C-alpha positions, 0 to 999 in steps of 0.5 A: 464366692463365699464357699472359697473364701474361708517402706520400699526396700533400700540397700541399707536394710538387709532385713527387708523381707522380715517385714511383709508390709514393706514387701506389699508396699513395694508392689502397691507403689508400683501399681499405683504409679504405673497402673496397668503395666503388663502388656504381653500375654503369656504364651506358655499354658495359654491353650490349657482347657479350663474346667471347674475352679481356676485360681490365678496366684499373683493376679496383678492387673488381670492380664493372664486371666484375660489372655486365657479366656477361661470360659465355663470355669469359675475363676478366682484371682488372688493378690496381696496388693490392693492396688493391683486388685483395684485395677482388676475390679474396674476392668469390665473384661473381668466382671465374671471373675472373683478376686481375693486379697490374700497372701499366697502362703495362707490361702483362704480357700477350702481343701481340695476345692480347686482344679487348676492353679496358675503361678506366672512369675510368682515364685520368683518374688517369694522369699526362700523361707516362704516358698515351701509354705506357698507350695504346701498351700497350693497342694492343700487346695488342689483337688485330686488330679488338679494341676499346677502350672508354674513359670519362673525366670531361669538362671542366665536370664538377661536380668539375672545378677542385676540389683542387690543380692538379698538371697542366693540368686535373688536380687532387688532392683530400684523399685524394691521388688525381688526377683529370683532366678531358678534352675531345673534341679531346684524346681524338682526339689521344691515340687516333691509333693507333686507328680511332675508332668512336664518341666522345661527351660525355654530360651529366646533373644529379646532385641533392645535398641538393636542389641540381643539379650537372653530371656530364659524361663522354666515352665512346669506342669504339676499334678496332685496325686 
């Protein structure tokens, strides 16, 4: 482990994202009140073969790590929410993983030391001014030929446009958490430091109370070259 460690939003406060502590508190409150909450395991990138050092950004309650079964690798879960990490710490199925409390835009990890990085619905919760910092940090810590797997919500998803718009295509709902909705061209521009091995938009219908709603995501597989 040592080798790799080097007030909720209100509509009256349009400068919410200038205060990182407020952003963190919104997530802490959500995990403190709701506990373990992400029920469905991700289907995208579920069959990726693991090796070496694996970093899960925004690990939350650890659901994605449990789903991927990264046997034979050294897995690190990172989150800036202490409440989320507390859930991981007391989960016996995650006893073979290490966890770091840190901001993904300032990773306390050595250069070129990670083989795989997963960011499952993480970039959509990052303010636009910090996206380039997070992507730079992932590029820095990845080893040559290391891979970065990203999932975000796409424009047109059922929740796109729901809430208070704080940035273009980014909305905050009642729990104080922002979600951004992306387009493929935007993703390509963001990841110009990487070789884009695959990028695609996936769509399906979710039935809620007898009515169908569109779910849309963009998945991206990137390689550091």
